[in-house]
All heavy atoms as a GROMACS GRO file, in nm:
protein
  614
    1MET      N    1   4.208   3.790  13.050
    1MET     CA    2   4.179   3.840  13.184
    1MET      C    3   4.294   3.930  13.229
    1MET      O    4   4.266   4.029  13.298
    1MET     CB    5   4.157   3.719  13.277
    1MET     CG    6   4.127   3.759  13.421
    1MET     SD    7   3.957   3.820  13.440
    1MET     CE    8   3.927   3.771  13.607
    2GLU      N    9   4.418   3.895  13.192
    2GLU     CA   10   4.529   3.974  13.234
    2GLU      C   11   4.522   4.118  13.187
    2GLU      O   12   4.549   4.212  13.261
    2GLU     CB   13   4.661   3.913  13.187
    2GLU     CG   14   4.703   3.788  13.259
    2GLU     CD   15   4.830   3.726  13.206
    2GLU    OE1   16   4.917   3.803  13.162
    2GLU    OE2   17   4.838   3.604  13.207
    3LYS      N   18   4.482   4.133  13.060
    3LYS     CA   19   4.468   4.267  13.004
    3LYS      C   20   4.360   4.347  13.074
    3LYS      O   21   4.375   4.466  13.100
    3LYS     CB   22   4.439   4.258  12.852
    3LYS     CG   23   4.443   4.393  12.784
    3LYS     CD   24   4.576   4.458  12.799
    3LYS     CE   25   4.578   4.596  12.739
    3LYS     NZ   26   4.699   4.672  12.767
    4LEU      N   27   4.251   4.281  13.109
    4LEU     CA   28   4.142   4.345  13.181
    4LEU      C   29   4.193   4.392  13.321
    4LEU      O   30   4.168   4.507  13.358
    4LEU     CB   31   4.021   4.253  13.200
    4LEU     CG   32   3.910   4.307  13.290
    4LEU    CD1   33   3.853   4.436  13.237
    4LEU    CD2   34   3.803   4.202  13.310
    5ILE      N   35   4.268   4.310  13.392
    5ILE     CA   36   4.321   4.348  13.521
    5ILE      C   37   4.415   4.468  13.506
    5ILE      O   38   4.408   4.561  13.584
    5ILE     CB   39   4.396   4.230  13.587
    5ILE    CG1   40   4.300   4.112  13.615
    5ILE    CG2   41   4.464   4.276  13.713
    5ILE    CD1   42   4.194   4.138  13.714
    6GLU      N   43   4.494   4.468  13.401
    6GLU     CA   44   4.583   4.580  13.374
    6GLU      C   45   4.507   4.708  13.350
    6GLU      O   46   4.544   4.814  13.405
    6GLU     CB   47   4.671   4.546  13.252
    6GLU     CG   48   4.776   4.649  13.218
    6GLU     CD   49   4.854   4.608  13.095
    6GLU    OE1   50   4.891   4.491  13.084
    6GLU    OE2   51   4.878   4.697  13.010
    7ILE      N   52   4.398   4.700  13.273
    7ILE     CA   53   4.316   4.820  13.250
    7ILE      C   54   4.257   4.870  13.379
    7ILE      O   55   4.260   4.991  13.409
    7ILE     CB   56   4.204   4.788  13.150
    7ILE    CG1   57   4.260   4.762  13.006
    7ILE    CG2   58   4.100   4.897  13.146
    7ILE    CD1   59   4.164   4.704  12.909
    8LEU      N   60   4.201   4.777  13.461
    8LEU     CA   61   4.145   4.818  13.589
    8LEU      C   62   4.248   4.881  13.680
    8LEU      O   63   4.219   4.983  13.744
    8LEU     CB   64   4.081   4.694  13.656
    8LEU     CG   65   3.950   4.644  13.598
    8LEU    CD1   66   3.921   4.504  13.646
    8LEU    CD2   67   3.836   4.736  13.632
    9GLU      N   68   4.365   4.825  13.686
    9GLU     CA   69   4.468   4.877  13.775
    9GLU      C   70   4.515   5.015  13.728
    9GLU      O   71   4.552   5.100  13.815
    9GLU     CB   72   4.587   4.779  13.783
    9GLU     CG   73   4.552   4.656  13.865
    9GLU     CD   74   4.665   4.553  13.868
    9GLU    OE1   75   4.756   4.557  13.781
    9GLU    OE2   76   4.656   4.464  13.954
   10ASN      N   77   4.518   5.041  13.598
   10ASN     CA   78   4.554   5.172  13.551
   10ASN      C   79   4.450   5.272  13.587
   10ASN      O   80   4.479   5.389  13.613
   10ASN     CB   81   4.574   5.171  13.396
   10ASN     CG   82   4.704   5.103  13.357
   10ASN    OD1   83   4.796   5.097  13.437
   10ASN    ND2   84   4.710   5.053  13.237
   11LEU      N   85   4.321   5.234  13.585
   11LEU     CA   86   4.215   5.328  13.618
   11LEU      C   87   4.200   5.352  13.768
   11LEU      O   88   4.174   5.461  13.812
   11LEU     CB   89   4.080   5.277  13.561
   11LEU     CG   90   4.068   5.277  13.411
   11LEU    CD1   91   3.941   5.205  13.368
   11LEU    CD2   92   4.065   5.420  13.356
   12GLN      N   93   4.214   5.243  13.846
   12GLN     CA   94   4.192   5.249  13.990
   12GLN      C   95   4.290   5.154  14.060
   12GLN      O   96   4.258   5.039  14.081
   12GLN     CB   97   4.048   5.215  14.024
   12GLN     CG   98   4.009   5.228  14.169
   12GLN     CD   99   4.009   5.372  14.213
   12GLN    OE1  100   3.988   5.462  14.136
   12GLN    NE2  101   4.039   5.394  14.339
   13PRO      N  102   4.410   5.202  14.089
   13PRO     CA  103   4.508   5.117  14.158
   13PRO      C  104   4.465   5.087  14.305
   13PRO      O  105   4.366   5.138  14.354
   13PRO     CB  106   4.637   5.195  14.154
   13PRO     CG  107   4.597   5.337  14.123
   13PRO     CD  108   4.460   5.334  14.066
   14ASP      N  109   4.538   5.003  14.370
   14ASP     CA  110   4.517   4.970  14.511
   14ASP      C  111   4.389   4.894  14.538
   14ASP      O  112   4.331   4.904  14.646
   14ASP     CB  113   4.519   5.100  14.599
   14ASP     CG  114   4.647   5.174  14.581
   14ASP    OD1  115   4.752   5.110  14.565
   14ASP    OD2  116   4.644   5.298  14.586
   15VAL      N  117   4.339   4.818  14.440
   15VAL     CA  118   4.226   4.729  14.460
   15VAL      C  119   4.269   4.588  14.415
   15VAL      O  120   4.336   4.576  14.315
   15VAL     CB  121   4.103   4.773  14.378
   15VAL    CG1  122   3.989   4.674  14.392
   15VAL    CG2  123   4.059   4.910  14.411
   16ASP      N  124   4.236   4.486  14.494
   16ASP     CA  125   4.270   4.351  14.457
   16ASP      C  126   4.161   4.300  14.368
   16ASP      O  127   4.056   4.253  14.412
   16ASP     CB  128   4.282   4.263  14.583
   16ASP     CG  129   4.318   4.119  14.548
   16ASP    OD1  130   4.330   4.088  14.427
   16ASP    OD2  131   4.337   4.041  14.642
   17TYR      N  132   4.178   4.313  14.238
   17TYR     CA  133   4.075   4.281  14.140
   17TYR      C  134   4.052   4.130  14.128
   17TYR      O  135   3.947   4.091  14.076
   17TYR     CB  136   4.108   4.342  14.003
   17TYR     CG  137   4.095   4.490  14.005
   17TYR    CD1  138   4.210   4.572  14.013
   17TYR    CD2  139   3.972   4.552  14.008
   17TYR    CE1  140   4.197   4.711  14.016
   17TYR    CE2  141   3.960   4.690  14.011
   17TYR     CZ  142   4.071   4.770  14.016
   17TYR     OH  143   4.059   4.904  14.019
   18LEU      N  144   4.143   4.049  14.172
   18LEU     CA  145   4.123   3.905  14.168
   18LEU      C  146   4.027   3.854  14.272
   18LEU      O  147   3.965   3.747  14.253
   18LEU     CB  148   4.256   3.836  14.175
   18LEU     CG  149   4.353   3.864  14.059
   18LEU    CD1  150   4.489   3.795  14.086
   18LEU    CD2  151   4.294   3.816  13.927
   19THR      N  152   4.012   3.925  14.381
   19THR     CA  153   3.924   3.876  14.488
   19THR      C  154   3.805   3.970  14.519
   19THR      O  155   3.706   3.926  14.578
   19THR     CB  156   4.004   3.858  14.619
   19THR    OG1  157   4.060   3.983  14.660
   19THR    CG2  158   4.114   3.758  14.604
   20THR      N  159   3.814   4.095  14.484
   20THR     CA  160   3.705   4.188  14.516
   20THR      C  161   3.581   4.162  14.431
   20THR      O  162   3.593   4.153  14.309
   20THR     CB  163   3.754   4.335  14.496
   20THR    OG1  164   3.867   4.360  14.576
   20THR    CG2  165   3.644   4.434  14.532
   21GLU      N  166   3.467   4.149  14.498
   21GLU     CA  167   3.344   4.118  14.424
   21GLU      C  168   3.235   4.223  14.447
   21GLU      O  169   3.115   4.199  14.421
   21GLU     CB  170   3.292   3.979  14.468
   21GLU     CG  171   3.390   3.869  14.427
   21GLU     CD  172   3.331   3.730  14.450
   21GLU    OE1  173   3.219   3.718  14.493
   21GLU    OE2  174   3.406   3.634  14.418
   22ASP      N  175   3.280   4.341  14.490
   22ASP     CA  176   3.183   4.452  14.508
   22ASP      C  177   3.241   4.585  14.458
   22ASP      O  178   3.237   4.684  14.522
   22ASP     CB  179   3.142   4.460  14.654
   22ASP     CG  180   3.256   4.500  14.748
   22ASP    OD1  181   3.376   4.487  14.708
   22ASP    OD2  182   3.227   4.540  14.863
   23LEU      N  183   3.297   4.578  14.336
   23LEU     CA  184   3.361   4.696  14.278
   23LEU      C  185   3.264   4.814  14.269
   23LEU      O  186   3.306   4.928  14.293
   23LEU     CB  187   3.417   4.664  14.142
   23LEU     CG  188   3.531   4.565  14.137
   23LEU    CD1  189   3.567   4.529  13.993
   23LEU    CD2  190   3.652   4.616  14.212
   24ILE      N  191   3.140   4.786  14.236
   24ILE     CA  192   3.039   4.897  14.227
   24ILE      C  193   2.978   4.920  14.365
   24ILE      O  194   2.980   5.031  14.415
   24ILE     CB  195   2.929   4.863  14.128
   24ILE    CG1  196   2.989   4.828  13.988
   24ILE    CG2  197   2.827   4.975  14.118
   24ILE    CD1  198   3.058   4.938  13.920
   25ASP      N  199   2.924   4.814  14.424
   25ASP     CA  200   2.855   4.825  14.554
   25ASP      C  201   2.949   4.877  14.662
   25ASP      O  202   2.905   4.948  14.752
   25ASP     CB  203   2.795   4.693  14.595
   25ASP     CG  204   2.688   4.650  14.494
   25ASP    OD1  205   2.628   4.733  14.424
   25ASP    OD2  206   2.661   4.524  14.483
   26GLY      N  207   3.079   4.841  14.655
   26GLY     CA  208   3.175   4.889  14.754
   26GLY      C  209   3.234   5.018  14.719
   26GLY      O  210   3.321   5.069  14.792
   27ARG      N  211   3.189   5.080  14.610
   27ARG     CA  212   3.234   5.214  14.562
   27ARG      C  213   3.380   5.221  14.529
   27ARG      O  214   3.444   5.324  14.547
   27ARG     CB  215   3.195   5.321  14.661
   27ARG     CG  216   3.045   5.327  14.684
   27ARG     CD  217   3.005   5.431  14.786
   27ARG     NE  218   2.870   5.411  14.824
   27ARG     CZ  219   2.772   5.497  14.798
   27ARG    NH1  220   2.798   5.605  14.732
   27ARG    NH2  221   2.647   5.472  14.832
   28TYR      N  222   3.435   5.110  14.484
   28TYR     CA  223   3.573   5.109  14.434
   28TYR      C  224   3.580   5.181  14.296
   28TYR      O  225   3.677   5.244  14.262
   28TYR     CB  226   3.630   4.971  14.421
   28TYR     CG  227   3.649   4.901  14.554
   28TYR    CD1  228   3.555   4.807  14.596
   28TYR    CD2  229   3.758   4.928  14.635
   28TYR    CE1  230   3.571   4.741  14.718
   28TYR    CE2  231   3.773   4.863  14.756
   28TYR     CZ  232   3.680   4.774  14.797
   28TYR     OH  233   3.699   4.710  14.916
   29LEU      N  234   3.471   5.164  14.218
   29LEU     CA  235   3.462   5.229  14.088
   29LEU      C  236   3.347   5.326  14.089
   29LEU      O  237   3.233   5.290  14.122
   29LEU     CB  238   3.438   5.124  13.978
   29LEU     CG  239   3.543   5.013  13.964
   29LEU    CD1  240   3.501   4.916  13.854
   29LEU    CD2  241   3.681   5.068  13.935
   30ASP      N  242   3.373   5.450  14.050
   30ASP     CA  243   3.265   5.549  14.042
   30ASP      C  244   3.218   5.559  13.897
   30ASP      O  245   3.272   5.495  13.806
   30ASP     CB  246   3.311   5.685  14.096
   30ASP     CG  247   3.426   5.745  14.021
   30ASP    OD1  248   3.448   5.711  13.903
   30ASP    OD2  249   3.494   5.831  14.077
   31SER      N  250   3.120   5.641  13.874
   31SER     CA  251   3.058   5.648  13.740
   31SER      C  252   3.156   5.693  13.632
   31SER      O  253   3.156   5.639  13.519
   31SER     CB  254   2.933   5.739  13.743
   31SER     OG  255   2.969   5.867  13.785
   32LEU      N  256   3.243   5.788  13.663
   32LEU     CA  257   3.342   5.830  13.562
   32LEU      C  258   3.441   5.726  13.530
   32LEU      O  259   3.481   5.704  13.414
   32LEU     CB  260   3.412   5.960  13.609
   32LEU     CG  261   3.321   6.084  13.616
   32LEU    CD1  262   3.402   6.202  13.671
   32LEU    CD2  263   3.266   6.117  13.482
   33THR      N  264   3.483   5.651  13.631
   33THR     CA  265   3.577   5.540  13.611
   33THR      C  266   3.512   5.430  13.528
   33THR      O  267   3.576   5.372  13.440
   33THR     CB  268   3.624   5.481  13.747
   33THR    OG1  269   3.679   5.589  13.826
   33THR    CG2  270   3.730   5.376  13.730
   34ILE      N  271   3.386   5.405  13.550
   34ILE     CA  272   3.315   5.301  13.474
   34ILE      C  273   3.307   5.343  13.327
   34ILE      O  274   3.326   5.261  13.240
   34ILE     CB  275   3.175   5.276  13.534
   34ILE    CG1  276   3.190   5.210  13.672
   34ILE    CG2  277   3.092   5.189  13.440
   34ILE    CD1  278   3.062   5.208  13.752
   35LEU      N  279   3.279   5.472  13.304
   35LEU     CA  280   3.275   5.518  13.162
   35LEU      C  281   3.408   5.503  13.095
   35LEU      O  282   3.413   5.456  12.982
   35LEU     CB  283   3.230   5.666  13.157
   35LEU     CG  284   3.083   5.692  13.193
   35LEU    CD1  285   3.056   5.840  13.196
   35LEU    CD2  286   2.991   5.620  13.094
   36SER      N  287   3.516   5.533  13.166
   36SER     CA  288   3.648   5.513  13.111
   36SER      C  289   3.678   5.366  13.087
   36SER      O  290   3.736   5.328  12.987
   36SER     CB  291   3.756   5.573  13.204
   36SER     OG  292   3.740   5.710  13.218
   37LEU      N  293   3.636   5.283  13.181
   37LEU     CA  294   3.655   5.140  13.173
   37LEU      C  295   3.582   5.084  13.050
   37LEU      O  296   3.640   5.006  12.973
   37LEU     CB  297   3.607   5.069  13.302
   37LEU     CG  298   3.606   4.918  13.304
   37LEU    CD1  299   3.749   4.865  13.283
   37LEU    CD2  300   3.548   4.867  13.435
   38VAL      N  301   3.458   5.124  13.032
   38VAL     CA  302   3.382   5.077  12.916
   38VAL      C  303   3.452   5.115  12.786
   38VAL      O  304   3.468   5.032  12.698
   38VAL     CB  305   3.238   5.132  12.922
   38VAL    CG1  306   3.165   5.113  12.788
   38VAL    CG2  307   3.160   5.067  13.035
   39ALA      N  308   3.498   5.237  12.776
   39ALA     CA  309   3.567   5.282  12.656
   39ALA      C  310   3.695   5.202  12.631
   39ALA      O  311   3.723   5.157  12.517
   39ALA     CB  312   3.602   5.432  12.667
   40GLU      N  313   3.772   5.175  12.735
   40GLU     CA  314   3.896   5.097  12.723
   40GLU      C  315   3.866   4.952  12.683
   40GLU      O  316   3.935   4.894  12.602
   40GLU     CB  317   3.977   5.103  12.850
   40GLU     CG  318   4.026   5.245  12.876
   40GLU     CD  319   4.170   5.249  12.917
   40GLU    OE1  320   4.246   5.150  12.891
   40GLU    OE2  321   4.211   5.350  12.976
   41ILE      N  322   3.763   4.894  12.746
   41ILE     CA  323   3.728   4.755  12.710
   41ILE      C  324   3.682   4.748  12.567
   41ILE      O  325   3.724   4.657  12.496
   41ILE     CB  326   3.612   4.706  12.806
   41ILE    CG1  327   3.666   4.683  12.944
   41ILE    CG2  328   3.548   4.578  12.748
   41ILE    CD1  329   3.558   4.653  13.048
   42GLU      N  330   3.599   4.841  12.521
   42GLU     CA  331   3.553   4.838  12.385
   42GLU      C  332   3.671   4.847  12.286
   42GLU      O  333   3.672   4.774  12.186
   42GLU     CB  334   3.453   4.952  12.361
   42GLU     CG  335   3.323   4.926  12.430
   42GLU     CD  336   3.220   5.038  12.411
   42GLU    OE1  337   3.258   5.153  12.378
   42GLU    OE2  338   3.099   5.009  12.424
   43GLU      N  339   3.765   4.932  12.317
   43GLU     CA  340   3.883   4.946  12.230
   43GLU      C  341   3.974   4.823  12.234
   43GLU      O  342   4.010   4.772  12.130
   43GLU     CB  343   3.962   5.073  12.269
   43GLU     CG  344   4.076   5.100  12.178
   43GLU     CD  345   4.150   5.229  12.212
   43GLU    OE1  346   4.085   5.323  12.255
   43GLU    OE2  347   4.271   5.228  12.203
   44GLU      N  348   4.004   4.778  12.352
   44GLU     CA  349   4.100   4.669  12.370
   44GLU      C  350   4.047   4.535  12.320
   44GLU      O  351   4.115   4.455  12.258
   44GLU     CB  352   4.140   4.656  12.515
   44GLU     CG  353   4.240   4.546  12.542
   44GLU     CD  354   4.376   4.564  12.474
   44GLU    OE1  355   4.422   4.681  12.460
   44GLU    OE2  356   4.437   4.462  12.435
   45PHE      N  357   3.918   4.508  12.348
   45PHE     CA  358   3.864   4.375  12.316
   45PHE      C  359   3.771   4.376  12.192
   45PHE      O  360   3.713   4.273  12.158
   45PHE     CB  361   3.784   4.323  12.438
   45PHE     CG  362   3.869   4.295  12.557
   45PHE    CD1  363   3.883   4.389  12.658
   45PHE    CD2  364   3.942   4.177  12.567
   45PHE    CE1  365   3.965   4.365  12.767
   45PHE    CE2  366   4.021   4.150  12.678
   45PHE     CZ  367   4.033   4.246  12.779
   46ASP      N  368   3.762   4.493  12.128
   46ASP     CA  369   3.685   4.504  12.005
   46ASP      C  370   3.538   4.456  12.025
   46ASP      O  371   3.488   4.372  11.948
   46ASP     CB  372   3.750   4.432  11.887
   46ASP     CG  373   3.694   4.472  11.756
   46ASP    OD1  374   3.648   4.587  11.739
   46ASP    OD2  375   3.690   4.386  11.665
   47VAL      N  376   3.476   4.505  12.128
   47VAL     CA  377   3.335   4.476  12.156
   47VAL      C  378   3.263   4.607  12.178
   47VAL      O  379   3.326   4.709  12.202
   47VAL     CB  380   3.316   4.383  12.279
   47VAL    CG1  381   3.375   4.247  12.255
   47VAL    CG2  382   3.372   4.448  12.403
   48GLU      N  383   3.131   4.604  12.165
   48GLU     CA  384   3.049   4.721  12.198
   48GLU      C  385   2.963   4.682  12.316
   48GLU      O  386   2.889   4.580  12.313
   48GLU     CB  387   2.965   4.763  12.079
   48GLU     CG  388   2.888   4.890  12.108
   48GLU     CD  389   2.812   4.938  11.986
   48GLU    OE1  390   2.863   4.920  11.873
   48GLU    OE2  391   2.703   4.994  12.004
   49ILE      N  392   2.974   4.756  12.423
   49ILE     CA  393   2.893   4.730  12.545
   49ILE      C  394   2.766   4.816  12.541
   49ILE      O  395   2.774   4.937  12.555
   49ILE     CB  396   2.974   4.754  12.671
   49ILE    CG1  397   3.100   4.670  12.677
   49ILE    CG2  398   2.888   4.730  12.797
   49ILE    CD1  399   3.191   4.695  12.793
   50PRO      N  400   2.654   4.754  12.517
   50PRO     CA  401   2.528   4.829  12.516
   50PRO      C  402   2.497   4.894  12.652
   50PRO      O  403   2.536   4.834  12.757
   50PRO     CB  404   2.421   4.724  12.481
   50PRO     CG  405   2.497   4.606  12.433
   50PRO     CD  406   2.632   4.611  12.496
   51THR      N  407   2.434   5.004  12.654
   51THR     CA  408   2.400   5.074  12.776
   51THR      C  409   2.324   4.985  12.872
   51THR      O  410   2.349   4.991  12.994
   51THR     CB  411   2.315   5.200  12.742
   51THR    OG1  412   2.385   5.279  12.648
   51THR    CG2  413   2.292   5.284  12.866
   52VAL      N  414   2.239   4.898  12.822
   52VAL     CA  415   2.160   4.811  12.910
   52VAL      C  416   2.248   4.710  12.986
   52VAL      O  417   2.204   4.652  13.085
   52VAL     CB  418   2.049   4.737  12.834
   52VAL    CG1  419   1.947   4.837  12.781
   52VAL    CG2  420   2.101   4.649  12.725
   53GLU      N  421   2.368   4.687  12.938
   53GLU     CA  422   2.460   4.596  13.004
   53GLU      C  423   2.547   4.662  13.111
   53GLU      O  424   2.616   4.596  13.187
   53GLU     CB  425   2.556   4.529  12.899
   53GLU     CG  426   2.484   4.442  12.798
   53GLU     CD  427   2.436   4.310  12.853
   53GLU    OE1  428   2.457   4.281  12.974
   53GLU    OE2  429   2.381   4.231  12.777
   54ILE      N  430   2.544   4.795  13.117
   54ILE     CA  431   2.624   4.868  13.216
   54ILE      C  432   2.544   4.875  13.347
   54ILE      O  433   2.483   4.975  13.383
   54ILE     CB  434   2.662   5.003  13.166
   54ILE    CG1  435   2.735   4.991  13.031
   54ILE    CG2  436   2.754   5.077  13.267
   54ILE    CD1  437   2.770   5.123  12.965
   55ILE      N  438   2.542   4.760  13.416
   55ILE     CA  439   2.471   4.748  13.540
   55ILE      C  440   2.565   4.687  13.646
   55ILE      O  441   2.659   4.618  13.610
   55ILE     CB  442   2.343   4.659  13.523
   55ILE    CG1  443   2.382   4.527  13.466
   55ILE    CG2  444   2.242   4.733  13.440
   55ILE    CD1  445   2.264   4.425  13.454
   56PRO      N  446   2.540   4.711  13.773
   56PRO     CA  447   2.630   4.661  13.879
   56PRO      C  448   2.661   4.513  13.870
   56PRO      O  449   2.776   4.472  13.891
   56PRO     CB  450   2.558   4.699  14.011
   56PRO     CG  451   2.482   4.819  13.976
   56PRO     CD  452   2.437   4.798  13.833
   57SER      N  453   2.562   4.430  13.839
   57SER     CA  454   2.586   4.284  13.836
   57SER      C  455   2.690   4.247  13.732
   57SER      O  456   2.756   4.144  13.746
   57SER     CB  457   2.456   4.212  13.814
   57SER     OG  458   2.396   4.246  13.692
   58ASN      N  459   2.706   4.326  13.628
   58ASN     CA  460   2.809   4.298  13.526
   58ASN      C  461   2.945   4.361  13.556
   58ASN      O  462   3.042   4.325  13.491
   58ASN     CB  463   2.762   4.348  13.389
   58ASN     CG  464   2.655   4.263  13.326
   58ASN    OD1  465   2.642   4.145  13.357
   58ASN    ND2  466   2.577   4.324  13.240
   59PHE      N  467   2.952   4.448  13.657
   59PHE     CA  468   3.073   4.521  13.684
   59PHE      C  469   3.122   4.513  13.826
   59PHE      O  470   3.211   4.584  13.867
   59PHE     CB  471   3.058   4.668  13.641
   59PHE     CG  472   3.060   4.688  13.495
   59PHE    CD1  473   2.947   4.672  13.417
   59PHE    CD2  474   3.175   4.727  13.433
   59PHE    CE1  475   2.952   4.689  13.279
   59PHE    CE2  476   3.184   4.744  13.294
   59PHE     CZ  477   3.070   4.724  13.217
   60ASN      N  478   3.064   4.424  13.907
   60ASN     CA  479   3.101   4.414  14.048
   60ASN      C  480   3.229   4.338  14.072
   60ASN      O  481   3.291   4.347  14.181
   60ASN     CB  482   2.990   4.354  14.132
   60ASN     CG  483   2.913   4.461  14.212
   60ASN    OD1  484   2.970   4.560  14.249
   60ASN    ND2  485   2.787   4.435  14.236
   61SER      N  486   3.278   4.266  13.972
   61SER     CA  487   3.406   4.195  13.986
   61SER      C  488   3.472   4.182  13.851
   61SER      O  489   3.406   4.191  13.747
   61SER     CB  490   3.384   4.053  14.044
   61SER     OG  491   3.321   3.970  13.950
   62ALA      N  492   3.603   4.165  13.855
   62ALA     CA  493   3.677   4.147  13.726
   62ALA      C  494   3.624   4.022  13.654
   62ALA      O  495   3.613   4.022  13.530
   62ALA     CB  496   3.823   4.136  13.757
   63LYS      N  497   3.592   3.920  13.732
   63LYS     CA  498   3.540   3.796  13.670
   63LYS      C  499   3.407   3.826  13.595
   63LYS      O  500   3.391   3.780  13.484
   63LYS     CB  501   3.515   3.691  13.779
   63LYS     CG  502   3.461   3.562  13.729
   63LYS     CD  503   3.434   3.464  13.837
   63LYS     CE  504   3.366   3.337  13.784
   63LYS     NZ  505   3.319   3.250  13.887
   64LYS      N  506   3.320   3.902  13.656
   64LYS     CA  507   3.190   3.934  13.590
   64LYS      C  508   3.212   4.023  13.464
   64LYS      O  509   3.147   4.005  13.364
   64LYS     CB  510   3.096   4.007  13.688
   64LYS     CG  511   3.038   3.912  13.793
   64LYS     CD  512   2.946   3.810  13.728
   64LYS     CE  513   2.879   3.725  13.829
   64LYS     NZ  514   2.801   3.618  13.767
   65ILE      N  515   3.308   4.114  13.474
   65ILE     CA  516   3.338   4.198  13.359
   65ILE      C  517   3.392   4.115  13.248
   65ILE      O  518   3.350   4.129  13.131
   65ILE     CB  519   3.439   4.310  13.397
   65ILE    CG1  520   3.381   4.402  13.504
   65ILE    CG2  521   3.481   4.390  13.273
   65ILE    CD1  522   3.483   4.498  13.568
   66TYR      N  523   3.481   4.023  13.281
   66TYR     CA  524   3.538   3.935  13.180
   66TYR      C  525   3.431   3.844  13.117
   66TYR      O  526   3.432   3.822  12.996
   66TYR     CB  527   3.652   3.852  13.235
   66TYR     CG  528   3.738   3.794  13.128
   66TYR    CD1  529   3.825   3.873  13.052
   66TYR    CD2  530   3.731   3.656  13.100
   66TYR    CE1  531   3.902   3.813  12.953
   66TYR    CE2  532   3.807   3.602  13.000
   66TYR     CZ  533   3.892   3.679  12.926
   66TYR     OH  534   3.968   3.625  12.825
   67GLU      N  535   3.341   3.796  13.200
   67GLU     CA  536   3.229   3.714  13.146
   67GLU      C  537   3.145   3.794  13.049
   67GLU      O  538   3.101   3.743  12.944
   67GLU     CB  539   3.142   3.660  13.258
   67GLU     CG  540   3.206   3.554  13.340
   67GLU     CD  541   3.129   3.513  13.465
   67GLU    OE1  542   3.016   3.566  13.487
   67GLU    OE2  543   3.174   3.427  13.542
   68LEU      N  544   3.123   3.922  13.080
   68LEU     CA  545   3.048   4.012  12.990
   68LEU      C  546   3.122   4.028  12.857
   68LEU      O  547   3.061   4.017  12.749
   68LEU     CB  548   3.027   4.148  13.054
   68LEU     CG  549   2.967   4.260  12.966
   68LEU    CD1  550   2.827   4.226  12.925
   68LEU    CD2  551   2.972   4.388  13.040
   69ILE      N  552   3.252   4.048  12.863
   69ILE     CA  553   3.334   4.068  12.743
   69ILE      C  554   3.323   3.938  12.658
   69ILE      O  555   3.302   3.945  12.536
   69ILE     CB  556   3.479   4.093  12.779
   69ILE    CG1  557   3.492   4.232  12.846
   69ILE    CG2  558   3.570   4.083  12.655
   69ILE    CD1  559   3.626   4.256  12.912
   70GLU      N  560   3.341   3.823  12.719
   70GLU     CA  561   3.334   3.698  12.644
   70GLU      C  562   3.196   3.677  12.581
   70GLU      O  563   3.190   3.634  12.467
   70GLU     CB  564   3.366   3.578  12.739
   70GLU     CG  565   3.514   3.575  12.780
   70GLU     CD  566   3.607   3.556  12.662
   70GLU    OE1  567   3.591   3.458  12.589
   70GLU    OE2  568   3.695   3.642  12.646
   71ARG      N  569   3.093   3.710  12.654
   71ARG     CA  570   2.956   3.695  12.601
   71ARG      C  571   2.936   3.790  12.480
   71ARG      O  572   2.878   3.748  12.378
   71ARG     CB  573   2.855   3.726  12.711
   71ARG     CG  574   2.712   3.700  12.670
   71ARG     CD  575   2.616   3.700  12.787
   71ARG     NE  576   2.634   3.795  12.886
   71ARG     CZ  577   2.585   3.922  12.884
   71ARG    NH1  578   2.513   3.962  12.776
   71ARG    NH2  579   2.603   4.007  12.983
   72LEU      N  580   2.984   3.911  12.494
   72LEU     CA  581   2.968   4.006  12.383
   72LEU      C  582   3.050   3.968  12.262
   72LEU      O  583   3.010   3.993  12.145
   72LEU     CB  584   3.006   4.148  12.432
   72LEU     CG  585   2.910   4.206  12.532
   72LEU    CD1  586   2.969   4.340  12.584
   72LEU    CD2  587   2.772   4.228  12.477
   73LYS      N  588   3.162   3.905  12.283
   73LYS     CA  589   3.247   3.860  12.171
   73LYS      C  590   3.172   3.751  12.088
   73LYS      O  591   3.190   3.740  11.971
   73LYS     CB  592   3.378   3.803  12.221
   73LYS     CG  593   3.481   3.907  12.254
   73LYS     CD  594   3.603   3.834  12.306
   73LYS     CE  595   3.725   3.913  12.302
   73LYS     NZ  596   3.847   3.837  12.346
   74GLU      N  597   3.095   3.670  12.159
   74GLU     CA  598   3.024   3.559  12.093
   74GLU      C  599   2.905   3.604  12.012
   74GLU      O  600   2.862   3.538  11.920
   74GLU     CB  601   2.979   3.455  12.198
   74GLU     CG  602   3.092   3.382  12.263
   74GLU     CD  603   3.048   3.292  12.376
   74GLU    OE1  604   2.927   3.277  12.398
   74GLU    OE2  605   3.137   3.233  12.442
   75GLU      N  606   2.852   3.718  12.048
   75GLU     CA  607   2.730   3.771  11.977
   75GLU      C  608   2.760   3.829  11.844
   75GLU      O  609   2.864   3.869  11.812
   75GLU     CB  610   2.659   3.877  12.067
   75GLU     CG  611   2.601   3.817  12.190
   75GLU     CD  612   2.534   3.919  12.283
   75GLU    OE1  613   2.538   4.041  12.251
   75GLU    OE2  614   2.481   3.879  12.384
   0.00000   0.00000   0.00000
């Protein structure tokens, strides 16, 4: 989780990723930032995020993003 927070902070500083639960809905992350985030996650965590998984419910909080990463690692 620490590495994910670090990636998020590098892409979009000034957001409290531990408590914010509306990263997409609150427009903290825009589409270009999400594309960069997906690329960094795939590289750092050695997972492939299918396009169908790039939805707000999977990216609205750091916790949800981390849950997605963990689920993809198990598959």
